[in-house]
All heavy atoms as TSV, in Angstrom:
chain	resi	resn	atom	element	x	y	z
A	1	MET	N	N	32.747	-10.554	-11.581
A	1	MET	CA	C	32.486	-11.594	-10.687
A	1	MET	C	C	31.099	-11.358	-10.078
A	1	MET	O	O	30.858	-10.375	-9.554
A	1	MET	CB	C	33.523	-11.757	-9.594
A	1	MET	CG	C	33.298	-12.961	-8.750
A	1	MET	SD	S	34.841	-13.150	-7.636
A	1	MET	CE	C	34.479	-14.665	-7.052
A	2	GLN	N	N	30.212	-12.411	-10.023
A	2	GLN	CA	C	28.886	-12.287	-9.525
A	2	GLN	C	C	28.843	-12.758	-8.064
A	2	GLN	O	O	29.395	-13.828	-7.773
A	2	GLN	CB	C	27.884	-13.152	-10.388
A	2	GLN	CG	C	26.467	-13.024	-9.960
A	2	GLN	CD	C	25.604	-13.839	-10.891
A	2	GLN	OE1	O	26.073	-14.365	-11.873
A	2	GLN	NE2	N	24.336	-13.669	-10.622
A	3	PRO	N	N	28.232	-12.017	-7.185
A	3	PRO	CA	C	28.136	-12.441	-5.824
A	3	PRO	C	C	27.439	-13.777	-5.591
A	3	PRO	O	O	26.482	-14.168	-6.446
A	3	PRO	CB	C	27.408	-11.321	-5.080
A	3	PRO	CG	C	27.568	-10.183	-5.981
A	3	PRO	CD	C	27.672	-10.690	-7.327
A	4	PHE	N	N	27.782	-14.638	-4.750
A	4	PHE	CA	C	27.318	-15.964	-4.543
A	4	PHE	C	C	25.785	-15.960	-4.291
A	4	PHE	O	O	25.132	-16.833	-4.884
A	4	PHE	CB	C	27.989	-16.566	-3.296
A	4	PHE	CG	C	27.462	-17.984	-2.870
A	4	PHE	CD1	C	27.855	-19.084	-3.567
A	4	PHE	CD2	C	26.523	-18.073	-1.845
A	4	PHE	CE1	C	27.302	-20.284	-3.252
A	4	PHE	CE2	C	26.035	-19.219	-1.515
A	4	PHE	CZ	C	26.496	-20.398	-2.200
A	5	ALA	N	N	25.288	-15.038	-3.611
A	5	ALA	CA	C	23.751	-14.991	-3.295
A	5	ALA	C	C	22.939	-14.838	-4.591
A	5	ALA	O	O	21.917	-15.298	-4.551
A	5	ALA	CB	C	23.499	-13.869	-2.285
A	6	LEU	N	N	23.554	-14.155	-5.531
A	6	LEU	CA	C	22.724	-13.983	-6.776
A	6	LEU	C	C	22.491	-15.248	-7.614
A	6	LEU	O	O	21.595	-15.295	-8.424
A	6	LEU	CB	C	23.427	-12.931	-7.671
A	6	LEU	CG	C	23.348	-11.488	-7.059
A	6	LEU	CD1	C	24.053	-10.516	-8.131
A	6	LEU	CD2	C	21.933	-11.014	-6.785
A	7	ASN	N	N	23.296	-16.246	-7.359
A	7	ASN	CA	C	23.085	-17.517	-8.000
A	7	ASN	C	C	21.805	-18.106	-7.467
A	7	ASN	O	O	21.166	-18.946	-8.234
A	7	ASN	CB	C	24.245	-18.399	-7.681
A	7	ASN	CG	C	25.417	-17.957	-8.385
A	7	ASN	OD1	O	25.435	-17.359	-9.449
A	7	ASN	ND2	N	26.584	-18.230	-7.795
A	8	TYR	N	N	21.339	-17.872	-6.295
A	8	TYR	CA	C	20.127	-18.435	-5.758
A	8	TYR	C	C	18.986	-17.502	-5.507
A	8	TYR	O	O	17.923	-17.934	-5.102
A	8	TYR	CB	C	20.547	-19.108	-4.409
A	8	TYR	CG	C	21.604	-20.118	-4.528
A	8	TYR	CD1	C	22.935	-19.731	-4.344
A	8	TYR	CD2	C	21.315	-21.399	-5.006
A	8	TYR	CE1	C	23.915	-20.652	-4.457
A	8	TYR	CE2	C	22.331	-22.304	-5.238
A	8	TYR	CZ	C	23.621	-21.976	-5.029
A	8	TYR	OH	O	24.569	-22.889	-5.239
A	9	ALA	N	N	19.168	-16.259	-5.759
A	9	ALA	CA	C	18.095	-15.259	-5.551
A	9	ALA	C	C	16.931	-15.448	-6.555
A	9	ALA	O	O	17.252	-15.674	-7.739
A	9	ALA	CB	C	18.640	-13.856	-5.639
A	10	ARG	N	N	15.780	-15.329	-6.177
A	10	ARG	CA	C	14.606	-15.386	-7.071
A	10	ARG	C	C	13.746	-14.158	-6.788
A	10	ARG	O	O	13.650	-13.699	-5.663
A	10	ARG	CB	C	13.809	-16.678	-6.630
A	10	ARG	CG	C	14.569	-17.925	-6.899
A	10	ARG	CD	C	13.712	-19.122	-7.034
A	10	ARG	NE	N	14.144	-20.480	-7.166
A	10	ARG	CZ	C	15.301	-20.884	-7.413
A	10	ARG	NH1	N	16.340	-20.090	-7.722
A	10	ARG	NH2	N	15.583	-22.161	-7.581
A	11	PRO	N	N	13.122	-13.655	-7.836
A	11	PRO	CA	C	12.184	-12.485	-7.697
A	11	PRO	C	C	10.955	-12.904	-6.765
A	11	PRO	O	O	10.519	-14.064	-6.725
A	11	PRO	CB	C	11.716	-12.232	-9.085
A	11	PRO	CG	C	12.115	-13.311	-9.903
A	11	PRO	CD	C	13.168	-14.142	-9.151
A	12	ALA	N	N	10.538	-11.961	-6.028
A	12	ALA	CA	C	9.330	-12.166	-5.118
A	12	ALA	C	C	8.061	-12.401	-6.010
A	12	ALA	O	O	8.051	-11.880	-7.063
A	12	ALA	CB	C	9.142	-10.951	-4.287
A	13	ALA	N	N	7.302	-13.278	-5.548
A	13	ALA	CA	C	5.999	-13.606	-6.320
A	13	ALA	C	C	5.138	-12.347	-6.181
A	13	ALA	O	O	4.966	-11.731	-5.163
A	13	ALA	CB	C	5.359	-14.793	-5.696
A	14	GLU	N	N	4.593	-12.055	-7.332
A	14	GLU	CA	C	3.605	-10.941	-7.417
A	14	GLU	C	C	2.201	-11.457	-6.968
A	14	GLU	O	O	1.693	-12.488	-7.383
A	14	GLU	CB	C	3.474	-10.406	-8.803
A	14	GLU	CG	C	4.702	-9.695	-9.265
A	14	GLU	CD	C	4.906	-8.358	-8.589
A	14	GLU	OE1	O	3.942	-7.712	-8.331
A	14	GLU	OE2	O	6.107	-8.071	-8.376
A	15	LEU	N	N	1.603	-10.771	-5.972
A	15	LEU	CA	C	0.235	-11.228	-5.535
A	15	LEU	C	C	-0.757	-10.351	-6.297
A	15	LEU	O	O	-0.595	-9.082	-6.396
A	15	LEU	CB	C	0.107	-10.901	-4.008
A	15	LEU	CG	C	1.123	-11.710	-3.112
A	15	LEU	CD1	C	0.804	-11.295	-1.656
A	15	LEU	CD2	C	0.745	-13.203	-3.278
A	16	GLU	N	N	-1.789	-10.940	-6.659
A	16	GLU	CA	C	-2.933	-10.270	-7.410
A	16	GLU	C	C	-3.895	-9.960	-6.336
A	16	GLU	O	O	-4.633	-10.836	-5.790
A	16	GLU	CB	C	-3.524	-11.251	-8.434
A	16	GLU	CG	C	-2.591	-11.729	-9.489
A	16	GLU	CD	C	-2.788	-10.995	-10.787
A	16	GLU	OE1	O	-3.910	-10.350	-10.870
A	16	GLU	OE2	O	-1.889	-11.048	-11.623
A	17	PHE	N	N	-3.984	-8.701	-5.973
A	17	PHE	CA	C	-4.813	-8.269	-4.843
A	17	PHE	C	C	-5.312	-6.869	-5.186
A	17	PHE	O	O	-4.448	-5.965	-5.402
A	17	PHE	CB	C	-4.141	-8.385	-3.520
A	17	PHE	CG	C	-5.041	-8.019	-2.373
A	17	PHE	CD1	C	-5.944	-8.735	-1.899
A	17	PHE	CD2	C	-4.848	-6.748	-1.795
A	17	PHE	CE1	C	-6.759	-8.416	-0.814
A	17	PHE	CE2	C	-5.643	-6.288	-0.638
A	17	PHE	CZ	C	-6.644	-7.219	-0.230
A	18	ALA	N	N	-6.614	-6.578	-5.114
A	18	ALA	CA	C	-7.135	-5.267	-5.386
A	18	ALA	C	C	-7.544	-4.650	-3.964
A	18	ALA	O	O	-8.316	-5.298	-3.299
A	18	ALA	CB	C	-8.298	-5.312	-6.313
A	19	THR	N	N	-6.911	-3.487	-3.657
A	19	THR	CA	C	-7.339	-2.925	-2.345
A	19	THR	C	C	-8.691	-2.325	-2.520
A	19	THR	O	O	-9.057	-1.761	-3.454
A	19	THR	CB	C	-6.339	-1.899	-1.951
A	19	THR	OG1	O	-6.196	-0.912	-3.024
A	19	THR	CG2	C	-4.956	-2.451	-1.705
A	20	PRO	N	N	-9.476	-2.408	-1.387
A	20	PRO	CA	C	-10.861	-1.801	-1.427
A	20	PRO	C	C	-10.872	-0.343	-1.192
A	20	PRO	O	O	-11.963	0.247	-0.932
A	20	PRO	CB	C	-11.635	-2.611	-0.365
A	20	PRO	CG	C	-10.467	-2.870	0.562
A	20	PRO	CD	C	-9.213	-3.215	-0.154
A	21	TYR	N	N	-9.750	0.352	-1.265
A	21	TYR	CA	C	-9.666	1.741	-1.042
A	21	TYR	C	C	-8.691	2.402	-1.988
A	21	TYR	O	O	-7.916	1.708	-2.693
A	21	TYR	CB	C	-9.176	2.021	0.348
A	21	TYR	CG	C	-7.893	1.329	0.758
A	21	TYR	CD1	C	-6.625	1.931	0.508
A	21	TYR	CD2	C	-7.848	0.122	1.388
A	21	TYR	CE1	C	-5.390	1.321	0.769
A	21	TYR	CE2	C	-6.667	-0.438	1.713
A	21	TYR	CZ	C	-5.465	0.101	1.426
A	21	TYR	OH	O	-4.292	-0.502	1.708
A	22	ALA	N	N	-8.724	3.750	-2.105
A	22	ALA	CA	C	-7.850	4.461	-3.016
A	22	ALA	C	C	-7.392	5.729	-2.319
A	22	ALA	O	O	-8.072	6.296	-1.368
A	22	ALA	CB	C	-8.599	4.783	-4.291
A	23	TYR	N	N	-6.275	6.182	-2.733
A	23	TYR	CA	C	-5.751	7.421	-2.170
A	23	TYR	C	C	-6.443	8.642	-2.686
A	23	TYR	O	O	-6.624	8.821	-3.939
A	23	TYR	CB	C	-4.166	7.512	-2.468
A	23	TYR	CG	C	-3.537	8.765	-1.836
A	23	TYR	CD1	C	-3.460	8.940	-0.518
A	23	TYR	CD2	C	-3.177	9.809	-2.745
A	23	TYR	CE1	C	-2.831	10.134	0.023
A	23	TYR	CE2	C	-2.592	10.965	-2.279
A	23	TYR	CZ	C	-2.484	11.136	-0.915
A	23	TYR	OH	O	-1.904	12.269	-0.417
A	24	ASP	N	N	-6.849	9.562	-1.847
A	24	ASP	CA	C	-7.540	10.835	-2.210
A	24	ASP	C	C	-6.512	11.905	-1.927
A	24	ASP	O	O	-6.257	12.247	-0.796
A	24	ASP	CB	C	-8.841	11.028	-1.362
A	24	ASP	CG	C	-9.470	12.216	-1.765
A	24	ASP	OD1	O	-8.937	13.223	-2.098
A	24	ASP	OD2	O	-10.732	12.188	-1.628
A	25	PRO	N	N	-5.998	12.487	-3.024
A	25	PRO	CA	C	-4.914	13.571	-2.787
A	25	PRO	C	C	-5.524	14.795	-2.098
A	25	PRO	O	O	-4.782	15.584	-1.415
A	25	PRO	CB	C	-4.491	13.865	-4.213
A	25	PRO	CG	C	-5.503	13.350	-5.136
A	25	PRO	CD	C	-6.241	12.305	-4.400
A	26	GLY	N	N	-6.771	15.021	-2.287
A	26	GLY	CA	C	-7.411	16.239	-1.557
A	26	GLY	C	C	-7.485	16.046	-0.064
A	26	GLY	O	O	-7.158	17.007	0.733
A	27	LEU	N	N	-7.842	14.831	0.372
A	27	LEU	CA	C	-7.820	14.559	1.859
A	27	LEU	C	C	-6.571	14.129	2.381
A	27	LEU	O	O	-6.281	14.140	3.551
A	27	LEU	CB	C	-8.979	13.516	2.105
A	27	LEU	CG	C	-10.333	13.831	1.823
A	27	LEU	CD1	C	-11.254	12.655	2.035
A	27	LEU	CD2	C	-10.829	15.044	2.808
A	28	GLN	N	N	-5.707	13.675	1.443
A	28	GLN	CA	C	-4.428	13.035	1.793
A	28	GLN	C	C	-4.644	11.819	2.744
A	28	GLN	O	O	-3.961	11.582	3.698
A	28	GLN	CB	C	-3.411	13.896	2.375
A	28	GLN	CG	C	-3.038	15.072	1.439
A	28	GLN	CD	C	-1.957	15.923	2.030
A	28	GLN	OE1	O	-1.514	15.760	3.181
A	28	GLN	NE2	N	-1.513	16.918	1.251
A	29	LEU	N	N	-5.710	10.988	2.392
A	29	LEU	CA	C	-6.113	9.820	3.051
A	29	LEU	C	C	-6.498	8.758	2.093
A	29	LEU	O	O	-6.891	9.064	0.971
A	29	LEU	CB	C	-7.226	10.104	4.038
A	29	LEU	CG	C	-6.975	11.124	5.261
A	29	LEU	CD1	C	-8.237	11.429	5.857
A	29	LEU	CD2	C	-6.036	10.378	6.266
A	30	ASN	N	N	-6.594	7.488	2.599
A	30	ASN	CA	C	-7.209	6.439	1.766
A	30	ASN	C	C	-8.599	6.480	2.123
A	30	ASN	O	O	-9.044	6.581	3.216
A	30	ASN	CB	C	-6.634	5.069	2.276
A	30	ASN	CG	C	-5.201	4.953	1.787
A	30	ASN	OD1	O	-4.861	5.328	0.737
A	30	ASN	ND2	N	-4.364	4.416	2.677
A	31	VAL	N	N	-9.462	6.440	0.991
A	31	VAL	CA	C	-10.906	6.387	1.155
A	31	VAL	C	C	-11.472	5.179	0.439
A	31	VAL	O	O	-10.963	4.681	-0.529
A	31	VAL	CB	C	-11.567	7.652	0.539
A	31	VAL	CG1	C	-11.135	8.927	1.325
A	31	VAL	CG2	C	-11.186	7.824	-0.874
A	32	LEU	N	N	-12.619	4.719	0.988
A	32	LEU	CA	C	-13.329	3.643	0.391
A	32	LEU	C	C	-14.203	4.027	-0.756
A	32	LEU	O	O	-14.259	5.327	-0.989
A	32	LEU	CB	C	-14.262	2.993	1.485
A	32	LEU	CG	C	-13.552	2.476	2.700
A	32	LEU	CD1	C	-14.528	2.070	3.792
A	32	LEU	CD2	C	-12.678	1.187	2.298
A	33	GLY	N	N	-14.694	3.205	-1.549
A	33	GLY	CA	C	-15.487	3.417	-2.666
A	33	GLY	C	C	-16.715	4.349	-2.400
A	33	GLY	O	O	-17.182	5.138	-3.225
A	34	ASP	N	N	-17.263	4.239	-1.177
A	34	ASP	CA	C	-18.398	5.106	-0.837
A	34	ASP	C	C	-18.019	6.399	-0.164
A	34	ASP	O	O	-18.910	7.149	0.256
A	34	ASP	CB	C	-19.318	4.323	0.148
A	34	ASP	CG	C	-18.670	3.843	1.460
A	34	ASP	OD1	O	-17.517	4.312	1.646
A	34	ASP	OD2	O	-19.233	3.221	2.180
A	35	GLY	N	N	-16.705	6.726	-0.179
A	35	GLY	CA	C	-16.323	7.994	0.393
A	35	GLY	C	C	-15.857	8.040	1.824
A	35	GLY	O	O	-15.270	9.010	2.228
A	36	ARG	N	N	-16.087	6.929	2.514
A	36	ARG	CA	C	-15.627	6.902	3.936
A	36	ARG	C	C	-14.190	6.729	4.065
A	36	ARG	O	O	-13.504	6.181	3.167
A	36	ARG	CB	C	-16.305	5.746	4.708
A	36	ARG	CG	C	-17.797	5.865	4.730
A	36	ARG	CD	C	-18.444	4.693	5.544
A	36	ARG	NE	N	-18.214	3.455	4.798
A	36	ARG	CZ	C	-17.763	2.278	5.344
A	36	ARG	NH1	N	-17.490	2.240	6.584
A	36	ARG	NH2	N	-17.570	1.236	4.580
A	37	ILE	N	N	-13.586	7.202	5.117
A	37	ILE	CA	C	-12.149	7.175	5.245
A	37	ILE	C	C	-11.815	5.679	5.690
A	37	ILE	O	O	-12.476	5.106	6.615
A	37	ILE	CB	C	-11.711	8.130	6.454
A	37	ILE	CG1	C	-11.902	9.543	6.042
A	37	ILE	CG2	C	-10.230	7.898	6.838
A	37	ILE	CD1	C	-11.728	10.536	7.091
A	38	ALA	N	N	-10.906	5.171	5.013
A	38	ALA	CA	C	-10.532	3.744	5.206
A	38	ALA	C	C	-10.010	3.377	6.537
A	38	ALA	O	O	-10.319	2.273	7.096
A	38	ALA	CB	C	-9.497	3.265	4.148
A	39	ALA	N	N	-9.381	4.319	7.191
A	39	ALA	CA	C	-8.746	4.020	8.500
A	39	ALA	C	C	-9.845	3.922	9.659
A	39	ALA	O	O	-9.544	3.435	10.679
A	39	ALA	CB	C	-7.714	5.079	8.863
A	40	ARG	N	N	-11.014	4.368	9.358
A	40	ARG	CA	C	-12.048	4.318	10.270
A	40	ARG	C	C	-12.957	2.995	10.057
A	40	ARG	O	O	-13.925	2.821	10.907
A	40	ARG	CB	C	-12.993	5.581	10.168
A	40	ARG	CG	C	-12.244	6.712	10.672
A	40	ARG	CD	C	-13.220	7.934	10.723
A	40	ARG	NE	N	-12.510	9.106	11.279
A	40	ARG	CZ	C	-12.881	10.284	11.108
A	40	ARG	NH1	N	-14.018	10.582	10.445
A	40	ARG	NH2	N	-12.171	11.393	11.539
A	41	ASP	N	N	-12.677	2.263	9.144
A	41	ASP	CA	C	-13.427	0.995	8.932
A	41	ASP	C	C	-12.721	-0.127	9.685
A	41	ASP	O	O	-11.759	-0.634	9.172
A	41	ASP	CB	C	-13.471	0.670	7.404
A	41	ASP	CG	C	-14.325	-0.529	7.133
A	41	ASP	OD1	O	-14.471	-1.441	7.941
A	41	ASP	OD2	O	-14.952	-0.449	6.055
A	42	HIS	N	N	-13.233	-0.412	10.834
A	42	HIS	CA	C	-12.516	-1.354	11.700
A	42	HIS	C	C	-12.580	-2.745	11.204
A	42	HIS	O	O	-11.553	-3.514	11.338
A	42	HIS	CB	C	-13.208	-1.298	13.059
A	42	HIS	CG	C	-13.019	-0.046	13.819
A	42	HIS	ND1	N	-11.876	0.366	14.468
A	42	HIS	CD2	C	-13.936	1.001	13.876
A	42	HIS	CE1	C	-12.010	1.577	14.895
A	42	HIS	NE2	N	-13.191	1.966	14.658
A	43	ALA	N	N	-13.565	-3.182	10.439
A	43	ALA	CA	C	-13.515	-4.533	9.868
A	43	ALA	C	C	-12.471	-4.602	8.769
A	43	ALA	O	O	-11.822	-5.642	8.705
A	43	ALA	CB	C	-14.896	-4.772	9.244
A	44	LEU	N	N	-12.332	-3.542	8.025
A	44	LEU	CA	C	-11.226	-3.521	6.993
A	44	LEU	C	C	-9.863	-3.630	7.656
A	44	LEU	O	O	-8.999	-4.392	7.212
A	44	LEU	CB	C	-11.390	-2.230	6.130
A	44	LEU	CG	C	-10.251	-2.074	5.139
A	44	LEU	CD1	C	-10.384	-3.087	3.889
A	44	LEU	CD2	C	-10.254	-0.710	4.548
A	45	LEU	N	N	-9.640	-2.912	8.692
A	45	LEU	CA	C	-8.339	-2.864	9.386
A	45	LEU	C	C	-8.110	-4.252	9.999
A	45	LEU	O	O	-7.004	-4.732	9.985
A	45	LEU	CB	C	-8.323	-1.805	10.450
A	45	LEU	CG	C	-8.297	-0.411	9.949
A	45	LEU	CD1	C	-8.346	0.555	11.074
A	45	LEU	CD2	C	-6.980	-0.184	9.102
A	46	ARG	N	N	-9.115	-4.945	10.489
A	46	ARG	CA	C	-8.929	-6.263	11.089
A	46	ARG	C	C	-8.545	-7.256	9.989
A	46	ARG	O	O	-7.724	-8.185	10.252
A	46	ARG	CB	C	-10.256	-6.763	11.833
A	46	ARG	CG	C	-10.355	-6.296	13.287
A	46	ARG	CD	C	-11.445	-7.039	13.943
A	46	ARG	NE	N	-12.759	-6.819	13.331
A	46	ARG	CZ	C	-13.690	-5.834	13.506
A	46	ARG	NH1	N	-13.269	-4.993	14.448
A	46	ARG	NH2	N	-14.812	-5.805	12.980
A	47	GLU	N	N	-9.200	-7.097	8.806
A	47	GLU	CA	C	-8.907	-8.029	7.670
A	47	GLU	C	C	-7.567	-7.798	7.125
A	47	GLU	O	O	-6.823	-8.677	6.853
A	47	GLU	CB	C	-9.985	-7.801	6.609
A	47	GLU	CG	C	-9.842	-8.772	5.474
A	47	GLU	CD	C	-10.965	-8.629	4.453
A	47	GLU	OE1	O	-12.069	-8.120	4.782
A	47	GLU	OE2	O	-10.775	-8.968	3.241
A	48	LEU	N	N	-7.225	-6.523	6.906
A	48	LEU	CA	C	-5.868	-6.213	6.175
A	48	LEU	C	C	-4.728	-5.828	7.037
A	48	LEU	O	O	-3.598	-6.008	6.764
A	48	LEU	CB	C	-6.067	-5.018	5.193
A	48	LEU	CG	C	-7.202	-5.223	4.071
A	48	LEU	CD1	C	-7.189	-3.987	3.249
A	48	LEU	CD2	C	-6.778	-6.432	3.280
A	49	GLY	N	N	-5.069	-5.364	8.316
A	49	GLY	CA	C	-4.023	-5.009	9.205
A	49	GLY	C	C	-3.506	-3.602	9.086
A	49	GLY	O	O	-2.951	-3.038	10.010
A	50	THR	N	N	-3.674	-2.972	7.919
A	50	THR	CA	C	-3.187	-1.576	7.724
A	50	THR	C	C	-3.833	-1.114	6.449
A	50	THR	O	O	-4.397	-1.818	5.617
A	50	THR	CB	C	-1.647	-1.590	7.567
A	50	THR	OG1	O	-1.258	-0.297	7.436
A	50	THR	CG2	C	-1.224	-2.404	6.368
A	51	THR	N	N	-3.748	0.162	6.265
A	51	THR	CA	C	-4.180	0.778	4.832
A	51	THR	C	C	-2.928	1.521	4.347
A	51	THR	O	O	-3.031	2.819	4.311
A	51	THR	CB	C	-5.356	1.771	5.072
A	51	THR	OG1	O	-4.990	2.828	6.048
A	51	THR	CG2	C	-6.607	1.082	5.640
A	52	THR	N	N	-1.964	0.848	3.992
A	52	THR	CA	C	-0.708	1.424	3.415
A	52	THR	C	C	-1.039	2.192	2.081
A	52	THR	O	O	-1.744	1.688	1.253
A	52	THR	CB	C	0.276	0.353	3.212
A	52	THR	OG1	O	0.459	-0.289	4.379
A	52	THR	CG2	C	1.611	0.983	2.740
A	53	SER	N	N	-0.363	3.384	1.973
A	53	SER	CA	C	-0.599	4.081	0.710
A	53	SER	C	C	0.748	4.769	0.238
A	53	SER	O	O	1.660	4.614	1.006
A	53	SER	CB	C	-1.677	5.162	0.832
A	53	SER	OG	O	-1.153	6.301	1.572
A	54	THR	N	N	0.714	5.495	-0.725
A	54	THR	CA	C	1.875	6.261	-1.138
A	54	THR	C	C	1.741	7.667	-0.753
A	54	THR	O	O	2.351	8.485	-1.370
A	54	THR	CB	C	2.080	6.125	-2.686
A	54	THR	OG1	O	0.843	6.602	-3.300
A	54	THR	CG2	C	2.285	4.678	-3.081
A	55	ALA	N	N	0.975	7.981	0.230
A	55	ALA	CA	C	0.740	9.357	0.637
A	55	ALA	C	C	2.038	10.019	0.937
A	55	ALA	O	O	2.184	11.264	0.466
A	55	ALA	CB	C	-0.121	9.365	1.885
A	56	GLY	N	N	2.972	9.443	1.720
A	56	GLY	CA	C	4.178	10.183	1.961
A	56	GLY	C	C	4.914	10.570	0.781
A	56	GLY	O	O	5.478	11.587	0.704
A	57	SER	N	N	5.076	9.616	-0.213
A	57	SER	CA	C	5.854	9.974	-1.424
A	57	SER	C	C	5.221	11.024	-2.292
A	57	SER	O	O	5.798	11.671	-3.081
A	57	SER	CB	C	6.118	8.757	-2.156
A	57	SER	OG	O	4.994	8.173	-2.617
A	58	LYS	N	N	3.816	11.178	-2.156
A	58	LYS	CA	C	3.199	12.188	-2.927
A	58	LYS	C	C	3.154	13.575	-2.280
A	58	LYS	O	O	2.862	14.542	-2.939
A	58	LYS	CB	C	1.692	11.705	-3.180
A	58	LYS	CG	C	1.627	10.486	-4.109
A	58	LYS	CD	C	0.148	10.147	-4.343
A	58	LYS	CE	C	0.236	9.019	-5.234
A	58	LYS	NZ	N	-1.171	8.555	-5.643
A	59	THR	N	N	3.399	13.638	-0.943
A	59	THR	CA	C	3.425	14.815	-0.287
A	59	THR	C	C	4.782	15.393	0.141
A	59	THR	O	O	4.971	16.530	0.465
A	59	THR	CB	C	2.451	14.850	0.942
A	59	THR	OG1	O	3.005	13.777	1.847
A	59	THR	CG2	C	1.026	14.591	0.551
A	60	HIS	N	N	5.794	14.462	0.175
A	60	HIS	CA	C	7.177	14.802	0.572
A	60	HIS	C	C	8.070	14.442	-0.518
A	60	HIS	O	O	8.269	13.329	-0.772
A	60	HIS	CB	C	7.518	14.105	1.891
A	60	HIS	CG	C	6.550	14.351	3.025
A	60	HIS	ND1	N	6.535	15.599	3.672
A	60	HIS	CD2	C	5.602	13.626	3.520
A	60	HIS	CE1	C	5.505	15.557	4.607
A	60	HIS	NE2	N	5.048	14.295	4.549
A	61	PHE	N	N	8.732	15.440	-1.157
A	61	PHE	CA	C	9.535	15.193	-2.292
A	61	PHE	C	C	10.939	14.810	-1.867
A	61	PHE	O	O	11.717	14.406	-2.735
A	61	PHE	CB	C	9.546	16.411	-3.173
A	61	PHE	CG	C	8.280	16.793	-3.704
A	61	PHE	CD1	C	7.555	17.897	-3.267
A	61	PHE	CD2	C	7.637	15.960	-4.653
A	61	PHE	CE1	C	6.359	18.250	-3.707
A	61	PHE	CE2	C	6.331	16.317	-5.138
A	61	PHE	CZ	C	5.691	17.428	-4.705
A	62	ASP	N	N	11.254	14.829	-0.536
A	62	ASP	CA	C	12.576	14.467	-0.197
A	62	ASP	C	C	12.732	13.036	0.439
A	62	ASP	O	O	13.698	12.630	0.894
A	62	ASP	CB	C	13.174	15.464	0.808
A	62	ASP	CG	C	12.303	15.474	2.066
A	62	ASP	OD1	O	11.174	14.902	2.067
A	62	ASP	OD2	O	12.701	16.152	3.067
A	63	ASP	N	N	11.690	12.216	0.205
A	63	ASP	CA	C	11.627	10.832	0.647
A	63	ASP	C	C	12.552	10.051	-0.214
A	63	ASP	O	O	12.598	10.147	-1.277
A	63	ASP	CB	C	10.247	10.206	0.734
A	63	ASP	CG	C	9.448	10.769	1.855
A	63	ASP	OD1	O	10.052	11.520	2.682
A	63	ASP	OD2	O	8.183	10.597	1.844
């Protein structure tokens, strides 16, 4: 028997968005293309609100 909610569930829409930063495993931080730390770019933080990365899952194996 299928739960009622699954009759109406729809997959979330995939957003096409390229982040202007990448994770640097050596620094364990997000860095911009020019090497600056993304969290120090106030204009970027105002625009995006955060610089979420997978740093936790790459450094902590028990997550």
